[in-house]
N, C-alpha and C positions, 0 to 999 in steps of 0.2 A: 392465503395469508394476507392480512391487511398490513401494509407498511407505510409509515409516514417518515419522510425525509425532512429534516430541519436543515435547510441550506440546499441550494440547487446548482452548485458550482461544478467544476470539471469532474471530480471524483464521483459526486452524486450522480451526475449525468451518465458516467461510465457504468455505474452500478445499475441504474435504472435501465439503460440500454441493454446491458447484458442480461438482466432479468427478463425483459420483454422478449429479446431474441431467443431465449431458451424456453419460451412458452409461458412465462409468468403472466399473471392477469394484470394488465395495465390499469384496469378499473379499480383494482385494489390498492393502488399507489396514490398517495397524496404527497405533494411537495410544498413546503412552506418556504417561500423565497421572496424577500422584500423588493427585489428589482423587477420592475414590470416587464422589461424586455426579455429577461431571462425566464420569467414565468411563462410568457407567451411562447418562447421557443420550446420549453419543456412540454407544454401542453400540445403544441403542434407536432413535435418530433415523436412523442411517445404516447399521446392520448391519455395523459394522466391528469389528475385534478391538481392544479397549481394555484395556491392561495398566498395572500400577503402575510397573514398572521395565523397562528394556530387557532382552531375553533373546536367545538365539541366533537364534530365528526372526525377531525384529524386525530384526536386523541383516542377515539374508539378503534384502536388498532392492536395488532399483536407485537409489532416491532417498531421502535422509534430509532432512526439512524441520525445521529448527531454529526452533521457534515459542515459545521461552521468553523471559522478560524478559532484557534485556542484562546485568543484574546477576547473573543465574543462569548465564550462558553458559559461563564458564570451568569451573565445576564440571561442567556437563553435558558439555562437550567432553572433559574429562579422562576421564569415564566411557565415552565412545564410542570414544575413540582406539584402544584395543586391538582393537576389532572391525572397524575400517575396512580395506577391501581394494580394492574396485572401485566403491563407491557414489559417486554425486554428492551433495555436501552443499549444500543450499539454505538460506541464512539469510534470514529475514525480520525479523531484529532490527535496530532502528534504531541507527546509529552505529558498530557493530562492523565493523572493516575485515578484509579477507580475510587479511592478514598476521598479524593477532592471532588470528583464528579458526584459521589454519593452525598457529600456534605452540601453541595450546591443544589442537589435535588431533594433536599429536606430529609436525608437519611435513607433514601431509596437505594436498594442494593442489588437489584437484578440488572447488573451492568456487565457488558462485554466490551473489552478494548480490542481494537483491530489496527494493524499497520499495513495497509495496502501499498503498492508502489505504482509508478506511472504507467508501466506496460499494461495495467488494467484498462487503460484507455483504448487499447486495441484487443482486449480480451485475453491477454497473455501475462497477466499480473501474478504475483504471489503475495499472500497476506498472512501475517502472523497474528494469532488470536490468543487472548487470555480471558477467562471468565471468572467473575467473582464467585465465591463459594455458594452464594444464594441462587445462582443460575442453575436450573435443572438441565438434564440431558436433552430434553426436547427443545428447550429454549436455546441451548448451545447450537443445536442442529438448525434452528431457524436462522440464527445469525450466520452460521457457516454457509447456509444455502445461498444467502444473498451474495456473500463474497466469492463463493465458488462460481458464480455466474460470470466472473471476469478473470478466472484463472484458478490456480491451486491454493490450498490453505494448509497452514501448519499451526497446530496448537502448542502453546508452551504452558508448563505447569506453574511457573512462578511469574508474577507480574514484572519483576526486575528484568526478566529476559526479553521483555518487549523493547527495552533499550538496545539489546543485542540485535534483535530483529530489525529495528530501525537502522542501526549501523550497517548491517549486512545487506538486507534486501530493500529497505525503505530508501536509503541513500544510494544503494548499489548501482542503479541505472546511471547515476552521474559518474561513478568510477568507470563504468563500461564506456560511456561516451568520451571520457577523458582519455582512455586507452586507445579508442578508435581515432581520436584526434591526433594522438602521438604517432600511430601507425600511418595515418594519412600523411603527416608531415615527413615521416621517414621515407615513405614511398615517393613523395615529390622530390625529396633530396636525392633520391637515386635515379631520377629522370622520368618518372611516371607523371602523367597529367593529374590535376586535382581530381577530376572526375574518375579517372581510372583507379587512382589510389583509394578514393572513397568507396567505390563499388567493390573493390577487392577486400578492403578492410571490413566493411559491413557484412559482406557475404561470408567471409572467414569467421567472423564472430558468430553469426546466426547458425552457420553450419556446424561449427565446433560445439556450440551450446546444445544444438539438437542431438549431435552424436553423444555428448556427455549424458543427456537426459535419457537416451534410448539404450545406451550400452550398460551391461551389468558390471563392467570394469570400472575401477576408480579413476578419477582424473589423473592421478599420478601414473597409473599404468598406461592410460591413453597417451599421456605426454611422452612416456618412454618409447612407445611404439612409433612415434613420429621422429624420435631423436636417434639418428644413426651416428655411430661412433666416428668422430672425425668429420662429421658433415656440417652443413650450414645451420641446421637447427641447434646443434650442440654449441656452435660458435655463438649464436645469439643468446642461448640460455646461460652460457658461461659469462657473457657480458652482463646480463641481468643480475646474476648471482654476485658478481664483483661489485655491482652498484647497490646491492641489498634491496632489490625490488620487492621480493616476497616479504621480507621483514618489514619493509616500509608500508606495505598494504596491511599487514597485521596491526602495526602501530596506528595506521589511519583508522581502522575499524574501532580500535580502543578509544581513540580520540572522539570519534562520532558517538560512541556509546556513553562516554563520560559527559559529553555535551547534552545528550538526551536526558541523562539523570539530572544534570544541572538545570535544564529547562523545566523539568518536572517540579523541581524545588521552587523555582521562580514563579511558575504559573500557579502552582498550588498554594502559594503564600497569599493569594488574593483574599 
């Protein structure tokens, strides 16, 4: 598969690195990146073709990955539109809807939207995907193959659900980091050193997440198994319930999803 990345930033680098590590052909990848230093690093790290601006060879590809900032997307799409013929266009830009991308691409409709998250940088991401109706099963598979190189994938049937994906998994790593920060602060308040509290909190999160991923039981059942009646865990969970922690998390996701929809309206109004 011939893949052209428009933009060579962190997420593009993660996708390229994951693709190459999984045996993908580096010679089949082209990266369009205006920054010379970044082009040099991409070419050196992954042995890919890195160029300053799209050329005919770059557009003779199967998949175009749009990996630029949302604010740059309209201009980028206008430059690509004349060269589109058969390629699948995969956007990893937050907020931008398929209809707006299609309009900026001159009515082109073979568009897939994706919302990866930052653990993709270490090959442990999760990506939500949505495909326009014009995208065939084989074209969907091409897009998914690239994202699967850095983690797991989840398809949604309606584009509006990409806002939910963004709220849950796209922004989710920040929630986890926030919770870890609070656990570390609590551990320090109880007398642990900062290093001890950090190591305990991070290992607890990674271990519990791995257990949840591998267990056939629900998170609720796993929680109950840790919670002895009258014990320390029950005391902590009762404190969280009194403070409305679970409900506040649900409200936080709703706020993130609403902001995602609002950003889509704003960015698409260009």
